[in-house]
Backbone as CSV, one residue per row, in Angstrom:
resi,resn,N_x,N_y,N_z,CA_x,CA_y,CA_z,C_x,C_y,C_z
1,MET,-9.624,13.635,-15.782,-9.325,14.689,-15.021,-8.041,14.967,-14.338
2,SER,-6.951,15.563,-14.944,-5.743,15.935,-14.974,-5.121,16.366,-13.251
3,PHE,-4.241,15.517,-12.787,-3.980,15.456,-11.693,-3.168,16.371,-11.350
4,GLU,-3.331,17.500,-10.002,-3.354,18.519,-9.896,-3.061,18.804,-8.079
5,ARG,-1.413,18.803,-7.761,-1.230,18.332,-6.655,-1.297,19.751,-5.359
6,VAL,-2.786,20.231,-5.193,-3.181,21.827,-4.664,-2.705,21.337,-3.329
7,THR,-2.065,20.283,-2.849,-1.666,20.185,-1.279,-0.054,20.657,-1.363
8,GLU,0.202,21.305,-2.214,1.691,21.688,-2.512,2.085,22.768,-3.241
9,GLN,0.352,23.449,-3.242,0.671,25.031,-4.036,1.083,25.669,-2.781
10,THR,1.625,27.015,-3.353,1.618,28.106,-2.250,1.149,28.388,-1.753
11,SER,1.412,29.028,-0.115,0.350,29.037,0.711,-0.201,30.402,0.277
12,HIS,-1.828,30.417,0.367,-2.038,32.290,-0.272,-1.552,33.447,1.270
13,TYR,-0.863,32.979,2.302,-0.149,33.918,3.343,1.531,33.532,2.986
14,ARG,1.991,34.906,3.087,3.851,35.212,2.960,3.615,35.903,4.358
15,HIS,5.124,35.675,4.424,6.152,35.975,5.475,5.087,35.576,7.160
16,LEU,4.987,34.339,6.997,4.382,34.180,8.634,5.408,34.620,9.378
17,GLU,6.615,34.820,9.515,7.094,34.891,10.682,7.402,36.671,11.166
18,LYS,6.895,37.323,10.035,6.638,38.543,10.880,4.925,39.223,11.371
19,MET,4.201,37.798,11.129,2.746,38.050,11.846,3.058,37.789,13.584
20,SER,2.388,38.602,14.181,1.882,38.588,15.404,1.488,37.386,15.736
21,VAL,0.920,36.571,17.222,0.971,35.362,17.683,-0.587,35.748,17.243
22,GLN,-1.326,37.013,17.610,-2.962,36.552,16.762,-2.771,36.409,15.258
23,GLU,-2.829,37.042,14.778,-2.868,36.803,13.070,-2.239,35.837,12.753
24,ILE,-1.469,34.801,13.555,-1.043,33.469,13.259,-2.163,32.853,13.285
25,LEU,-3.128,32.889,15.082,-3.813,32.505,15.326,-5.219,32.629,14.488
26,SER,-5.362,33.602,13.796,-6.896,33.950,13.099,-6.651,33.322,11.731
27,ASN,-5.503,33.169,11.483,-5.355,32.829,9.852,-5.311,31.801,9.861
28,ILE,-5.009,30.922,10.402,-4.916,29.782,10.907,-6.689,29.159,11.085
29,ASN,-7.650,30.147,11.824,-8.722,29.443,12.291,-9.105,30.058,10.697
30,GLN,-9.092,31.026,10.285,-9.723,30.850,9.132,-9.457,30.255,7.780
31,GLU,-8.833,29.521,8.024,-8.207,28.463,7.026,-8.740,27.061,7.394
32,ASP,-9.214,27.006,8.671,-9.564,25.348,9.295,-11.377,26.303,9.031
33,THR,-11.207,26.959,8.427,-13.669,27.022,8.662,-13.549,26.230,6.877
34,THR,-12.461,26.208,6.605,-12.964,25.701,4.946,-12.628,24.370,4.646
35,VAL,-12.426,23.270,5.875,-12.437,22.211,5.878,-13.220,21.396,5.980
36,PRO,-14.897,22.017,6.700,-15.823,21.175,6.950,-16.664,21.148,5.551
37,GLN,-16.408,22.531,4.672,-17.235,22.863,3.387,-16.586,21.734,2.521
38,ALA,-15.238,21.340,2.379,-14.599,20.527,1.514,-14.923,18.585,1.878
39,VAL,-15.332,18.682,2.853,-15.828,17.307,3.335,-16.988,16.727,3.405
40,ALA,-18.082,17.678,2.868,-19.376,18.163,2.812,-19.448,17.869,1.302
41,ARG,-18.599,18.759,0.788,-18.732,18.199,-1.364,-18.283,16.397,-1.121
42,ALA,-17.654,15.815,-0.224,-17.079,14.393,-0.677,-18.404,14.042,-0.248
43,LEU,-19.336,14.153,0.426,-20.353,13.245,1.359,-20.502,12.487,-0.075
44,PRO,-21.133,12.179,-1.201,-21.458,11.364,-1.413,-20.415,10.153,-1.854
45,GLN,-19.246,10.442,-1.648,-18.083,9.524,-2.353,-18.123,8.970,-0.069
46,ILE,-18.494,9.901,0.592,-17.803,8.486,1.806,-18.789,7.777,2.162
47,GLU,-20.424,8.068,1.265,-21.512,7.230,1.756,-21.730,6.126,1.053
48,LYS,-20.789,6.333,-0.365,-20.590,4.497,-0.994,-19.419,3.497,-0.136
49,LEU,-18.337,4.529,0.595,-17.330,3.997,1.116,-17.825,3.304,2.330
50,VAL,-18.808,3.601,2.893,-19.360,2.837,4.510,-20.053,2.400,3.987
51,THR,-21.082,2.176,2.791,-21.932,1.019,2.390,-21.069,0.103,2.337
52,ALA,-20.651,-0.334,1.381,-19.312,-0.973,1.416,-18.763,-1.397,2.295
53,ILE,-18.584,-0.871,3.406,-17.543,-1.396,4.568,-18.387,-2.180,5.206
54,ALA,-20.150,-1.003,6.364,-20.803,-2.348,6.537,-21.027,-3.318,6.010
55,ASP,-21.381,-3.720,4.614,-22.345,-4.526,4.267,-20.776,-5.925,4.018
56,LYS,-19.250,-5.554,4.446,-18.305,-6.441,4.279,-17.971,-6.752,5.819
57,MET,-18.678,-5.823,7.028,-18.553,-6.295,7.741,-19.672,-6.609,9.003
58,LEU,-21.076,-6.757,7.972,-22.017,-7.436,8.652,-21.439,-8.915,8.495
59,ALA,-21.075,-9.106,6.761,-20.756,-10.363,6.730,-19.573,-11.311,7.565
60,GLY,-18.957,-10.613,8.420,-17.934,-10.961,9.211,-16.418,-10.557,8.924
61,GLY,-16.336,-9.571,7.534,-15.386,-8.380,7.236,-14.285,-8.168,8.333
62,ARG,-13.548,-7.851,8.457,-12.344,-6.641,9.050,-12.147,-5.124,8.098
63,LEU,-11.666,-3.600,8.596,-11.376,-2.812,7.680,-10.022,-2.620,8.384
64,PHE,-9.184,-2.116,6.786,-8.070,-1.730,7.480,-7.564,-0.561,7.184
65,TYR,-6.950,0.160,7.703,-6.588,1.670,7.493,-5.231,1.289,6.935
66,LEU,-4.799,2.248,6.361,-3.240,1.905,5.426,-2.335,3.210,5.632
67,GLY,-1.350,3.780,5.514,-1.034,5.058,5.350,0.159,5.168,5.851
68,ALA,0.802,6.658,5.619,1.944,7.576,6.236,2.000,8.276,6.905
69,GLY,3.167,8.338,8.264,3.444,10.039,8.367,1.851,10.303,8.853
70,THR,1.485,11.699,8.698,0.328,11.483,10.252,-0.954,10.821,9.357
71,SER,-0.958,10.779,7.769,-2.264,10.174,7.733,-2.085,8.391,8.550
72,GLY,-1.314,7.772,8.526,-1.060,6.754,8.922,-1.503,6.345,10.507
73,ARG,-1.094,7.908,10.974,-0.856,7.927,12.535,-2.979,8.094,13.197
74,LEU,-3.693,8.965,11.689,-5.056,9.319,11.966,-5.820,7.962,11.882
75,GLY,-5.355,6.947,11.059,-6.205,6.064,10.954,-5.374,5.150,12.110
76,ILE,-4.628,4.685,12.185,-4.306,3.927,13.717,-5.070,4.935,14.742
77,VAL,-4.696,5.878,15.448,-5.627,6.915,16.220,-7.137,6.333,16.091
78,ASP,-7.613,6.223,15.087,-9.251,5.629,14.353,-9.613,4.319,14.399
79,ALA,-8.402,3.569,14.301,-8.877,1.755,14.693,-8.775,1.497,15.865
80,SER,-7.784,2.491,16.887,-7.750,1.943,18.745,-9.219,2.545,18.436
81,GLU,-9.540,3.928,18.749,-10.570,3.811,19.701,-12.201,3.629,19.346
82,CYS,-12.339,2.354,18.455,-13.165,1.070,18.261,-13.841,0.634,19.353
83,PRO,-12.222,0.457,19.955,-13.216,-0.769,20.842,-13.788,-0.230,22.109
84,PRO,-13.004,0.857,22.376,-13.568,1.565,23.810,-14.556,2.212,23.657
85,THR,-14.909,2.478,22.149,-16.305,3.253,21.939,-17.767,2.485,21.286
86,PHE,-17.028,1.263,21.300,-18.097,0.449,20.173,-18.026,-0.898,21.239
87,GLY,-17.023,-1.188,21.811,-17.224,-2.907,22.620,-16.745,-3.416,21.488
88,VAL,-16.040,-3.356,20.653,-15.977,-4.020,18.968,-14.756,-4.869,19.724
89,PRO,-14.012,-5.899,19.505,-12.464,-6.420,19.502,-11.827,-5.669,19.012
90,HIS,-11.209,-5.867,19.936,-9.382,-5.502,19.083,-9.319,-6.755,17.663
91,GLY,-8.835,-5.825,16.671,-8.099,-6.783,15.260,-9.429,-6.781,14.633
92,LEU,-10.901,-5.195,14.716,-12.106,-5.377,13.780,-11.340,-4.577,12.679
93,VAL,-11.079,-3.098,13.407,-10.272,-1.968,12.648,-9.282,-2.143,13.469
94,ILE,-8.011,-1.917,11.956,-7.553,-2.007,12.212,-6.098,-0.946,11.584
95,GLY,-5.370,0.024,11.579,-4.357,0.387,11.366,-2.939,0.165,11.033
96,LEU,-2.445,0.111,10.345,-1.208,0.252,9.576,-0.329,1.671,9.678
97,ILE,1.017,1.558,9.448,1.210,2.699,9.189,3.236,2.562,8.491
98,ALA,3.165,3.229,7.921,4.526,3.032,6.649,5.478,2.962,7.719
99,GLY,6.454,1.938,8.334,8.158,2.262,8.994,7.515,1.145,10.474
100,GLY,5.707,0.786,10.237,5.523,-0.172,11.573,4.830,0.565,12.485
101,ASP,5.373,-0.388,13.529,4.439,0.693,15.303,5.917,1.869,15.482
102,ALA,6.940,1.592,15.581,7.949,2.909,15.591,7.538,3.749,15.259
103,ALA,7.049,4.069,14.158,6.873,5.245,13.316,5.754,5.897,12.914
104,ILE,4.377,5.637,14.446,3.901,6.151,15.402,4.545,7.515,16.123
105,ARG,5.536,7.253,16.792,5.823,8.627,17.093,6.968,8.971,16.392
106,LYS,7.585,8.500,15.995,9.056,9.014,15.115,9.447,8.538,14.010
107,ALA,9.632,9.029,12.760,9.335,9.265,11.539,10.244,8.292,11.270
108,VAL,10.560,7.633,10.145,10.925,6.628,9.794,11.237,6.558,8.128
109,GLU,12.733,6.935,8.188,12.973,7.146,6.579,12.371,6.336,5.138
110,PHE,12.372,7.404,4.307,11.803,6.840,3.105,10.958,5.673,3.466
111,ALA,10.278,5.351,4.779,9.104,3.888,4.660,8.249,3.948,3.814
112,GLU,7.867,5.394,3.132,6.648,5.285,2.724,6.642,4.945,0.834
113,ASP,7.847,5.137,0.936,8.481,5.113,-0.327,8.945,3.456,-1.107
114,ASP,8.450,2.501,-0.119,8.068,0.999,-0.211,6.928,0.699,-1.205
115,ARG,6.824,0.248,-2.159,5.618,0.396,-3.049,5.355,-1.159,-2.578
116,GLU,5.955,-1.864,-2.154,6.100,-3.376,-1.932,5.653,-3.673,-0.473
117,GLN,5.961,-3.160,0.238,5.923,-3.234,1.821,4.299,-2.536,2.373
118,GLY,3.551,-2.174,1.792,2.356,-2.354,2.277,1.277,-3.344,1.699
119,TRP,1.507,-4.033,1.002,0.973,-5.550,0.903,1.948,-6.626,1.856
120,LYS,2.996,-6.080,2.361,3.737,-7.333,3.312,3.206,-7.126,4.548
121,ASP,2.331,-5.735,4.641,1.833,-5.706,6.202,0.281,-5.562,6.641
122,LEU,-0.042,-5.814,5.162,-1.469,-6.455,4.881,-1.336,-8.112,5.201
123,GLN,-0.731,-8.718,4.441,-0.378,-10.120,4.621,-0.148,-10.454,5.927
124,GLU,0.514,-9.644,7.523,1.035,-10.171,8.599,-0.760,-10.434,8.841
125,PHE,-1.665,-9.713,8.256,-2.882,-9.408,9.463,-3.698,-10.889,8.486
126,ASN,-3.146,-11.683,7.505,-4.085,-12.497,6.811,-5.323,-11.995,6.314
127,VAL,-5.112,-10.532,5.403,-5.933,-9.871,4.718,-6.167,-11.100,4.320
128,THR,-7.738,-11.025,3.671,-8.791,-11.439,2.150,-9.730,-10.885,2.072
129,GLU,-10.223,-11.146,1.052,-11.777,-10.775,0.105,-12.470,-10.279,1.427
130,LYS,-12.948,-11.044,2.275,-13.808,-10.424,3.567,-13.559,-8.681,3.496
131,ASP,-12.826,-8.425,3.867,-12.126,-7.478,4.102,-12.144,-6.319,3.293
132,VAL,-11.889,-5.229,3.699,-11.874,-3.754,2.953,-10.809,-2.827,3.667
133,VAL,-9.663,-2.454,3.149,-8.888,-1.948,3.176,-9.055,-0.609,2.739
134,VAL,-8.566,0.654,3.266,-8.459,2.171,2.822,-7.188,2.444,3.046
135,GLY,-7.162,2.997,1.935,-5.770,3.807,1.765,-5.553,5.179,2.016
136,ILE,-5.014,6.004,3.136,-4.809,7.366,3.304,-4.016,7.826,2.727
137,ALA,-3.736,8.947,2.120,-2.691,10.174,1.535,-2.838,11.288,1.989
138,ALA,-2.608,12.370,2.127,-2.740,13.591,1.048,-2.842,14.101,0.493
139,SER,-1.631,13.475,-0.278,-0.576,14.311,-1.469,-1.219,12.821,-2.855
140,GLY,-2.005,12.037,-2.278,-2.864,11.133,-3.228,-1.376,10.540,-4.078
141,THR,-0.332,10.181,-3.622,0.598,9.232,-3.913,1.941,8.928,-3.696
142,THR,1.511,8.582,-2.048,2.682,7.913,-1.661,2.922,6.263,-1.642
143,PRO,3.835,5.960,-2.529,3.795,4.611,-3.216,4.015,3.399,-1.798
144,TYR,3.989,3.755,-1.033,2.981,2.648,0.630,2.288,2.258,-0.338
145,VAL,1.130,2.979,0.539,-0.244,2.761,-0.024,-0.629,2.485,-1.400
146,ILE,-0.359,3.457,-2.325,-0.668,3.246,-3.368,-0.063,1.728,-4.115
147,GLY,0.840,0.867,-3.394,1.485,0.039,-4.144,0.294,-1.572,-3.209
148,ALA,0.324,-1.478,-1.987,-0.785,-1.658,-1.357,-2.550,-2.094,-1.669
149,LEU,-2.710,-0.453,-2.148,-4.483,-1.040,-2.873,-4.164,-1.534,-4.110
150,ASN,-3.380,-0.893,-4.854,-3.153,-2.081,-6.272,-3.090,-3.445,-6.602
151,LYS,-2.181,-3.974,-5.690,-2.755,-5.329,-5.382,-3.936,-6.382,-4.387
152,CYS,-4.184,-5.386,-3.544,-5.266,-5.442,-2.958,-6.883,-6.047,-3.930
153,ARG,-6.573,-4.913,-4.981,-7.499,-5.178,-6.074,-7.048,-6.003,-6.954
154,LYS,-6.184,-6.569,-7.497,-5.503,-7.964,-7.957,-6.104,-9.416,-7.149
155,GLU,-6.163,-9.209,-6.053,-6.898,-9.981,-4.884,-8.478,-10.027,-4.899
156,GLY,-9.111,-9.251,-5.678,-10.485,-8.922,-5.561,-11.123,-8.057,-3.949
157,ILE,-9.942,-7.570,-3.009,-10.044,-7.215,-2.379,-10.524,-5.719,-2.067
158,VAL,-12.038,-5.459,-1.516,-12.797,-3.766,-1.935,-11.560,-2.784,-0.754
159,THR,-11.391,-1.881,-2.151,-11.019,-0.845,-1.253,-11.068,0.869,-1.815
160,GLY,-10.905,1.614,-0.744,-11.367,3.064,-0.489,-9.926,3.522,-0.219
161,SER,-9.768,4.702,-1.079,-8.978,5.766,-0.333,-9.616,7.255,0.221
162,ILE,-8.589,8.275,1.131,-8.989,8.966,1.242,-7.438,10.009,0.796
163,CYS,-7.725,10.864,0.012,-6.873,12.514,-0.740,-7.086,13.012,-0.572
164,CYS,-6.829,14.101,-0.622,-6.601,15.655,-0.597,-6.012,16.363,-2.223
165,ASN,-6.285,15.604,-2.621,-5.853,16.184,-4.652,-6.886,15.448,-5.317
166,PRO,-7.411,16.333,-6.092,-8.286,15.537,-7.601,-7.436,14.939,-8.188
167,GLY,-8.135,14.033,-8.649,-7.588,13.392,-9.436,-6.248,12.845,-9.213
168,ALA,-6.313,12.302,-7.861,-4.803,11.572,-7.704,-4.301,10.145,-8.203
169,PRO,-3.702,9.774,-8.321,-2.702,8.319,-8.562,-3.881,7.674,-7.446
170,LEU,-3.458,7.632,-6.039,-4.306,7.149,-5.234,-6.172,6.443,-5.619
171,SER,-6.761,7.840,-5.971,-7.971,7.439,-5.982,-7.811,6.374,-7.472
172,ALA,-7.325,6.354,-8.255,-7.397,5.175,-9.547,-7.169,3.589,-9.547
173,GLU,-6.826,4.030,-7.836,-6.856,2.448,-7.026,-7.365,2.279,-6.237
174,ALA,-8.712,2.835,-6.105,-9.692,2.302,-5.235,-10.631,2.320,-6.072
175,ASP,-11.736,1.450,-4.697,-12.911,1.118,-5.651,-13.890,2.509,-5.134
176,PHE,-13.504,2.857,-3.909,-14.535,4.029,-3.484,-13.295,5.072,-3.202
177,PRO,-13.260,6.230,-4.188,-12.288,7.189,-3.439,-12.987,8.292,-2.897
178,ILE,-12.522,9.019,-2.019,-13.163,10.516,-1.159,-11.585,11.188,-1.648
179,GLU,-12.165,12.273,-2.391,-11.199,13.747,-2.304,-11.871,14.889,-1.810
180,VAL,-11.613,15.078,-1.006,-11.311,16.400,0.031,-10.600,17.211,0.408
181,VAL,-10.697,18.538,-1.660,-9.664,19.388,-1.790,-10.025,20.795,-0.989
182,VAL,-8.930,20.728,-0.151,-8.861,21.478,1.278,-8.064,22.563,0.753
183,GLY,-7.567,22.712,-0.387,-6.952,23.690,-0.719,-5.246,23.967,-0.846
184,PRO,-4.558,24.908,-0.532,-2.925,25.203,-0.235,-3.447,25.685,1.126
185,GLU,-1.522,24.722,1.776,-1.773,24.958,3.270,-1.218,26.404,3.295
186,PHE,-1.777,26.474,5.382,-1.290,27.544,6.090,0.374,28.205,5.777
187,ILE,1.104,26.686,6.136,2.197,26.745,5.470,2.707,25.535,4.468
188,THR,2.819,26.236,3.631,2.943,25.550,2.660,3.001,23.644,2.240
189,GLY,2.817,23.141,1.952,3.077,21.493,2.231,2.698,21.375,3.142
190,SER,2.413,21.828,4.617,2.239,20.871,5.868,1.227,20.994,5.452
191,THR,0.502,19.243,5.037,-0.597,18.872,5.064,-0.839,17.099,6.078
192,ARG,0.083,18.133,7.537,-0.548,17.724,9.027,-1.567,19.007,9.194
193,MET,-2.018,19.974,8.529,-2.914,20.804,9.221,-4.279,20.863,8.438
194,LYS,-4.574,21.342,7.081,-6.359,21.710,6.901,-6.262,20.286,6.379
195,SER,-5.357,19.211,5.500,-5.631,17.865,4.984,-5.863,17.032,6.155
196,GLY,-4.663,16.802,7.216,-4.674,16.057,8.283,-5.967,16.615,9.108
197,THR,-6.572,17.420,9.149,-7.816,17.604,10.454,-9.121,16.841,8.628
198,ALA,-9.380,17.314,8.269,-10.084,17.024,6.938,-10.707,15.182,7.326
199,GLN,-9.055,14.998,6.840,-8.895,13.002,7.074,-9.368,12.763,8.084
200,LYS,-8.785,13.487,9.637,-10.011,13.585,10.691,-11.634,13.185,10.732
201,LEU,-12.022,14.272,10.120,-13.047,14.540,10.316,-14.051,12.904,9.037
202,VAL,-13.368,12.574,7.935,-13.800,11.735,7.428,-13.447,10.045,7.890
203,LEU,-12.820,9.740,9.010,-12.326,8.915,9.374,-13.691,9.033,10.598
204,ASN,-13.888,9.902,11.005,-14.193,9.652,12.184,-16.367,9.592,11.822
205,MET,-16.272,9.649,10.491,-17.671,9.459,9.837,-17.614,7.883,9.685
206,ILE,-16.709,7.864,8.727,-16.590,5.956,8.632,-16.817,5.935,9.595
207,SER,-16.409,5.502,10.558,-15.972,4.662,11.605,-17.283,4.742,13.161
208,THR,-17.908,5.850,12.298,-19.106,5.808,13.648,-20.627,5.573,12.641
209,ALA,-20.628,5.648,11.381,-21.582,5.701,10.264,-21.821,3.819,10.730
210,VAL,-20.054,3.578,10.193,-20.524,1.813,9.988,-20.432,1.266,11.130
211,MET,-20.088,1.796,12.678,-20.284,1.208,13.862,-21.671,1.382,13.930
212,ILE,-23.140,2.724,13.713,-24.355,2.467,14.187,-24.904,1.141,12.795
213,GLN,-24.690,1.549,11.826,-25.058,0.241,10.356,-24.941,-1.755,11.153
214,LEU,-23.326,-1.343,12.418,-23.457,-2.909,12.610,-23.991,-3.084,13.899
215,GLY,-25.189,-1.914,14.660,-25.772,-2.092,16.017,-25.087,-1.554,17.097
216,ARG,-23.853,-1.233,17.153,-23.107,-0.620,18.463,-23.678,0.523,19.341
217,VAL,-24.627,0.546,18.529,-24.974,2.073,18.738,-26.894,2.491,19.294
218,GLU,-26.888,2.515,20.286,-28.279,2.607,20.260,-28.995,4.074,20.539
219,ASP,-30.077,4.452,19.700,-31.111,5.935,19.963,-29.639,7.039,19.809
220,ASN,-28.884,7.803,20.598,-27.604,7.947,20.310,-26.789,7.745,21.537
221,LYS,-26.632,6.773,22.060,-25.657,6.715,23.288,-24.874,4.968,22.681
222,MET,-23.509,4.891,23.108,-22.623,4.114,23.327,-22.900,3.142,24.000
223,VAL,-23.853,2.083,23.664,-24.522,0.858,24.918,-23.342,-0.117,24.579
224,ASN,-22.200,-0.306,23.977,-21.146,-0.816,24.286,-20.094,-0.695,24.524
225,MET,-19.869,0.104,24.350,-18.805,1.014,25.622,-17.708,0.089,26.422
226,GLN,-16.842,0.168,26.186,-15.034,-0.554,27.495,-16.009,0.070,28.565
227,LEU,-16.113,-0.722,29.856,-16.114,0.287,31.508,-14.982,0.204,31.654
228,SER,-13.889,0.783,31.047,-12.348,1.021,31.161,-11.850,2.301,32.463
229,ASN,-12.741,3.040,32.495,-11.993,3.655,33.470,-13.457,4.597,34.343
230,ASP,-13.575,5.568,35.521,-14.914,5.333,36.292,-15.423,6.434,35.542
231,LYS,-14.962,7.456,34.813,-16.026,8.285,33.866,-16.864,7.734,32.945
232,LEU,-16.355,6.602,32.390,-17.327,6.100,31.212,-18.220,4.497,32.359
233,VAL,-17.673,4.522,33.328,-18.261,4.278,34.588,-19.784,4.386,34.743
234,ASP,-19.207,5.497,34.949,-20.318,7.241,35.877,-20.996,6.917,34.171
235,ARG,-20.506,7.206,32.922,-21.806,7.718,32.298,-22.755,6.602,31.820
236,GLY,-22.044,5.327,32.049,-23.048,4.181,31.776,-23.441,3.445,32.768
237,VAL,-23.571,3.993,33.541,-24.556,3.772,35.254,-26.367,5.385,34.562
238,LYS,-25.344,6.274,34.761,-26.550,6.931,33.865,-27.338,7.168,32.679
239,MET,-26.510,6.106,31.639,-27.535,6.178,30.362,-28.523,4.728,31.175
240,LEU,-28.486,3.946,32.296,-28.892,2.464,32.871,-29.792,3.259,33.623
241,MET,-29.946,3.979,34.138,-30.800,4.753,35.326,-31.871,5.497,34.129
242,GLU,-31.563,5.536,32.984,-32.453,6.869,32.547,-33.302,5.568,31.449
243,LYS,-32.417,4.882,30.919,-32.859,3.875,30.372,-34.024,2.741,31.430
244,LEU,-33.884,2.606,32.462,-34.832,1.765,33.377,-35.182,2.529,34.512
245,SER,-35.807,4.069,33.844,-36.153,4.462,35.319,-35.670,4.189,36.120
246,LEU,-34.592,4.068,36.838,-33.903,3.467,38.069,-33.896,4.836,38.583
247,THR,-33.924,5.029,39.867,-33.283,5.867,40.769,-31.849,5.760,41.805
248,ASP,-31.743,4.483,41.935,-31.003,4.160,42.791,-29.887,3.898,41.911
249,TYR,-28.668,5.046,42.058,-27.096,5.141,41.812,-26.426,3.947,42.085
250,GLU,-26.751,3.102,43.087,-26.183,2.201,43.658,-26.282,0.797,43.245
251,LYS,-27.441,0.517,42.790,-28.144,-0.481,42.228,-27.876,-0.120,41.025
252,ALA,-27.750,0.562,39.767,-27.736,0.459,38.670,-26.134,0.419,38.331
253,LYS,-25.255,1.221,38.830,-23.789,0.744,38.719,-23.576,-1.250,39.356
254,GLU,-24.102,-1.351,39.970,-23.709,-2.820,40.382,-24.374,-3.683,39.508
255,LEU,-25.585,-3.428,38.410,-25.708,-4.333,37.556,-25.324,-3.982,36.114
256,LEU,-24.386,-2.676,36.476,-23.557,-2.932,34.536,-22.434,-3.031,35.175
257,LEU,-21.822,-3.017,36.540,-20.320,-4.055,36.340,-20.624,-5.503,36.044
258,LYS,-21.774,-5.822,36.763,-22.329,-7.295,36.772,-22.094,-7.718,35.179
259,ALA,-23.058,-7.011,34.665,-23.136,-7.454,32.931,-22.678,-6.850,31.921
260,GLY,-21.276,-5.368,32.637,-20.359,-5.837,31.686,-20.512,-4.756,30.633
261,SER,-21.452,-3.944,30.476,-21.576,-2.836,29.380,-23.317,-2.696,29.745
262,VAL,-23.644,-1.572,28.963,-24.883,-0.982,29.280,-25.623,-2.050,28.129
263,ARG,-25.464,-2.725,27.680,-26.345,-3.542,26.440,-26.794,-4.358,27.575
264,LYS,-26.035,-5.221,27.355,-26.103,-6.380,28.160,-26.750,-5.910,29.304
265,ALA,-26.783,-5.282,30.133,-27.670,-4.803,31.410,-28.531,-4.647,30.882
266,ILE,-28.838,-3.904,30.105,-30.631,-3.629,29.673,-31.251,-5.066,29.228
267,GLU,-30.411,-5.625,28.613,-30.702,-7.379,28.272,-31.233,-8.132,29.461
268,ASP,-29.756,-7.891,30.677,-30.834,-8.933,31.491,-31.573,-8.340,32.627
269,TYR,-31.828,-6.643,32.616,-32.746,-6.409,33.454,-34.376,-6.633,33.180
270,VAL,-34.173,-6.867,31.854,-35.750,-7.237,30.944,-35.838,-8.493,30.995
C-alpha cells in the first residue's frame, strides 16, 4: 500500500472564520461522529496488540507508550491512570514523550525530529525483551517514535503502533500496527482533533482490555482501584456492601480502609 498522509489533507470545510459558533460546533461534532467508525474498522489490529501485551505482562513485562506532542501526552495520560484505576504499581505502564516531562505542558521545539532520543529514553527504564513498546504518532512519520521502534525490533522487543495514516512508515516498524484512518481534520492538519480522539479511544481499549486480562477487574467493578479520595472510598464501600450483602455502611468502610482495596476486603471477609 502506498503511503498517503490523509491527516494533512485539506479540510472538507472552508472559511471557518465566517461560520457562526453554532455552525462551528455542529460541524466539529459531525466530524467527531466518524471517529468510532474508524476505530471499529481497526478492531482486529487492536485485538492482536492487546493479546501480545497481555501475554508479556502476565509473564512479568511492562508496557511503554512513546510519542511526541499530543500523541505523547495521550500516552502519558493513559499510563498515569492505570495505577489509580486498576491498582497496579507505578512503573508497570510507562508513558514517554519527546522532549521529556517539560513537553507535557509546553511544546519542545524539534524534539520529535531526533531519531535516536526515543531509544535513549527507553534505556533510562532498562527496557528489555520482556516488555512491549507502543509508538504513537498521528502522522505515522515522527522520527523520535520510528527510531525507537526500529531499535526495539533489532533488540527483540515486541512493538506496536497507533497512527492515523494508511501504510505509514511507523506501521512498518511495528510488529502489531494499528491504523485508525479518520480522514482530514476540521482544521487542516490539526491532529489534536479527530486523530487525537481516535488515539485516546484506542488507548482506553488497550489498557482496559489488558487490565481485565491481568485480573484487575471483577464482574464490571474496579476492585483494585486506589482509595485516593472520598469519592473512590464511597464507591468502594458500596461495592463491598453489594458483594458481601452488608447493610452497615460504616462497618463496610472500616473493612475497606483496613484492607486497602475492595478485592482484599472481600478476601479478608470471606
